[in-house]
DONUBA-679255 format. One record per residue (C-alpha): residue in one letter; x, y, z. Coordinates in steps of 0.2 Angstrom, whole numbers, padded with zeros to 4 digits, always signed. Example, Ala and Ser with C-alpha at 12.3 -4.5 7.8 and 13.67 -1.06 7.14 Angstrom:
2
A+0062-0022+0039S+0068-0005+0036
This chain:
332
M-0033+0543-0278I-0047+0549-0266P-0038+0558-0251R-0042+0551-0234S-0051+0563-0222P-0041+0567-0206P-0048+0558-0191D-0060+0567-0180S-0050+0574-0165A-0064+0572-0152A-0066+0553-0157H-0048+0551-0158A-0046+0558-0140S-0060+0548-0133R-0052+0531-0139P-0042+0521-0126P-0023+0524-0128S-0021+0506-0134L-0033+0509-0149R-0026+0526-0155P-0016+0524-0171E+0002+0528-0169G+0014+0531-0183N+0009+0522-0199G-0006+0513-0190L+0003+0496-0191S+0011+0495-0174C-0006+0493-0165P-0022+0483-0168S-0036+0491-0177E-0054+0493-0171R-0059+0478-0182T-0045+0467-0176W-0049+0471-0158S-0068+0467-0161R-0064+0450-0167R-0053+0447-0152Q-0066+0453-0141W-0079+0441-0148L-0066+0427-0147G-0064+0431-0128W-0082+0431-0125G-0084+0414-0135L-0070+0406-0124L-0079+0413-0108G-0096+0406-0114G-0088+0389-0118L-0081+0388-0100L-0098+0392-0093G-0106+0377-0101G-0110+0383-0119P-0109+0397-0132L-0118+0413-0129G-0136+0414-0132C-0138+0395-0129T-0146+0386-0114P-0133+0374-0106A-0138+0356-0109R-0147+0348-0093R-0141+0332-0086G-0153+0318-0086P-0158+0308-0070T-0145+0298-0063P-0147+0279-0068E-0151+0267-0054P-0137+0255-0050V-0138+0239-0060S-0142+0223-0049L-0135+0206-0053L-0151+0198-0047N-0165+0193-0058K-0180+0205-0059P-0196+0195-0057T-0213+0202-0061T-0230+0201-0052S-0245+0197-0063S-0262+0190-0061Q-0254+0173-0064S-0238+0174-0054V-0230+0181-0039A-0212+0188-0036M-0202+0181-0021E-0185+0183-0014F-0175+0168-0009A-0159+0165+0001R-0150+0153+0012V-0142+0159+0028L-0128+0149+0036V-0130+0148+0055P-0113+0142+0063G-0114+0133+0080H-0109+0149+0090R-0125+0158+0083R-0138+0145+0087R-0144+0155+0101L-0148+0169+0089L-0158+0157+0079E-0168+0152+0094E-0171+0170+0097L-0177+0172+0079W-0189+0158+0081R-0196+0167+0096S-0198+0183+0087S-0207+0175+0072D-0226+0171+0071Q-0226+0152+0072Q-0245+0152+0075A-0246+0155+0056I-0244+0136+0054D-0258+0125+0060L-0256+0118+0078N-0254+0099+0073T-0241+0103+0059R-0232+0114+0071K-0231+0101+0085R-0225+0088+0072L-0211+0099+0065I-0205+0104+0082R-0204+0086+0088N-0192+0082+0073G-0181+0097+0075L-0190+0108+0062R-0199+0125+0062V-0208+0136+0051G-0212+0155+0055V-0217+0171+0047L-0208+0188+0050G-0216+0205+0047Q-0210+0218+0036V-0198+0224+0048L-0183+0213+0051P-0180+0208+0070A-0163+0211+0078P-0159+0192+0078L-0160+0190+0059R-0150+0206+0056S-0136+0199+0067L-0137+0182+0058L-0135+0191+0041Q-0119+0199+0046A-0103+0191+0039L-0092+0180+0050P-0077+0191+0056V-0060+0185+0054A-0054+0176+0070E-0037+0185+0072D-0032+0175+0088Q-0033+0159+0077L-0023+0165+0063S-0005+0158+0058D+0009+0170+0055L+0006+0169+0036Q-0013+0172+0039R-0009+0187+0050Q+0002+0195+0036M-0012+0192+0024H-0025+0199+0035A-0014+0215+0038A-0013+0217+0019G-0032+0216+0018L-0032+0199+0009L-0042+0190+0022K-0061+0196+0022P-0075+0192+0033E-0085+0176+0027P-0102+0179+0020V-0116+0169+0026V-0130+0173+0014Q-0130+0161-0001D-0140+0158-0016H-0148+0176-0014T-0160+0177-0029R-0177+0183-0035L-0190+0171-0042S-0206+0173-0053L-0217+0159-0046K-0233+0154-0055Y-0248+0150-0045D-0251+0131-0042Q-0234+0127-0050A-0220+0121-0039R-0202+0127-0039D-0188+0116-0032L-0174+0125-0023D-0158+0118-0015V-0156+0119+0003G-0139+0112+0006L-0124+0104-0004P-0123+0086-0010Q-0119+0074+0004A-0112+0056+0002S-0124+0050+0015L-0140+0058+0023G-0150+0050+0037W-0161+0054+0052V-0175+0047+0063W-0193+0054+0061Q-0204+0055+0076G-0221+0051+0068D-0238+0049+0076H-0236+0030+0074G-0219+0028+0081R-0201+0031+0074S-0195+0028+0056H-0177+0029+0050H-0173+0037+0033R-0156+0036+0025Y-0150+0041+0007T-0134+0040-0002Q-0127+0054-0014A-0141+0065-0008T-0145+0083-0010P-0158+0091+0002R-0171+0103-0007I-0187+0111-0004R-0202+0112-0016V-0211+0129-0015T-0229+0131-0022P-0239+0148-0021R-0257+0147-0021L-0272+0160-0020A-0283+0156-0006T-0301+0162-0003G-0302+0181-0002G-0286+0183-0012A-0274+0179+0002L-0257+0171-0004Q-0253+0154+0003V-0235+0148+0001G-0232+0129+0004V-0215+0122+0007E-0211+0103+0006P-0194+0096+0009F-0188+0082-0002V-0172+0073-0006A-0164+0070-0023H-0153+0055-0021G-0144+0041-0031P-0131+0042-0045L-0134+0053-0059V-0128+0044-0075P-0127+0055-0091Q-0136+0048-0106F-0120+0047-0117S-0112+0035-0104Q-0127+0023-0105A-0126+0025-0124L-0108+0018-0124A-0114+0001-0117A-0130+0001-0127A-0133-0009-0143P-0127+0000-0159D-0145+0001-0166D-0151+0010-0150P-0139+0024-0146F-0152+0035-0137Q-0155+0024-0122P-0160+0036-0108G-0149+0038-0093V-0153+0035-0075A-0160+0051-0066Q-0159+0055-0048Q-0174+0049-0038K-0184+0062-0028V-0192+0057-0012L-0205+0070-0005L-0207+0071+0013P-0225+0077+0016D-0225+0074+0034A-0213+0089+0035A-0222+0100+0024A-0231+0116+0030T-0241+0131+0022A-0242+0149+0028A-0251+0164+0023L-0240+0179+0017Q-0243+0197+0015L-0232+0209+0005G-0215+0211+0013E-0217+0197+0025T-0204+0183+0026L-0207+0164+0028L-0193+0155+0038F-0190+0136+0037G-0176+0128+0046P-0169+0119+0061T-0172+0121+0080F-0160+0114+0093D-0159+0108+0110L-0147+0120+0117Q-0145+0110+0133G-0135+0096+0124R-0135+0085+0109R-0149+0073+0105E-0145+0054+0106E-0153+0052+0089S-0151+0064+0074L-0168+0071+0070M-0173+0077+0052G-0169+0095+0057D-0152+0090+0063A-0147+0082+0047F-0158+0090+0033F-0151+0107+0035Q-0133+0102+0041H-0118+0110+0033S-0101+0102+0037S-0087+0112+0029P-0078+0123+0027I-0088+0131+0041P-0099+0119+0051G-0116+0125+0054D-0134+0124+0048W-0144+0132+0034L-0159+0143+0037V-0171+0146+0022L-0179+0163+0019L-0193+0167+0007R-0200+0184+0006L-0215+0191-0004I-0209+0206-0014E-0215+0218-0028S-0208+0220-0045K-0199+0235-0039F-0190+0232-0023E-0174+0234-0013D-0162+0220-0008L-0167+0214+0010W-0154+0201+0014V-0138+0210+0009A-0131+0216+0026S-0123+0232+0026
């Protein structure tokens, strides 16, 4: 057996007390054991700081943008991106609507068309890129009328179960091809829809059953590259009979008899066209006589009317946007 040399006294004295061997050397950790623990401690410390020693901590990527539930249209040489919404205007907000019409550029429509529309309770205007104060107020949800609540509704309101009623409906984004029309709903289906039209040659009466008011939107490129947006109201009316219902009454050898589709009646006298720049908004809706009700219901009074659950009138908004944009008509 090779004899072990005695430890160097100077090295022995320079060691920390906890590392000096005592007795048979088994009652305290050796230098090798302490070194492992030291590395283990450094490893744990490095892990807490974001990674092992000698490695660069992984960098976070950019925060993803929030996902929108709306469609994402694209702008190309053959199409244009637009934003569409309907805003419900209750009766007590009609003055705000009249202020909005005064804030809009109604001279974007030719004079004869403008006179004809106003005579029938209709207006078309253009807003700039900055929304005026009346429209921002119209976009706000209807607050809960606490003084009109029942005891049960007051309890529900105190518990946070009754929320303000939103007025922005059908908010969506569209990709519209040039010279191709897109039909959009203005209001809900009605059992009967009728009005008086004040034309250049006198008055005419219009009445439809099982009718839905809609508008036809058509973008066009004018000379010089300017965008012209045409809006033409129409009425889809009449019963809609599914094809299989007709097939039940048809001959056995002709099971594919077509159904009866709703009729579409365009109203060219109430159509208008306006030029839009990027970020501008086209308004199409009713105008009212705030001094009192008319004796006869004009087109603007009936076409945009909404009866329940909140009585009011619809206002149509069309905004020219880019493929990358922010929501405009979601009131904060």
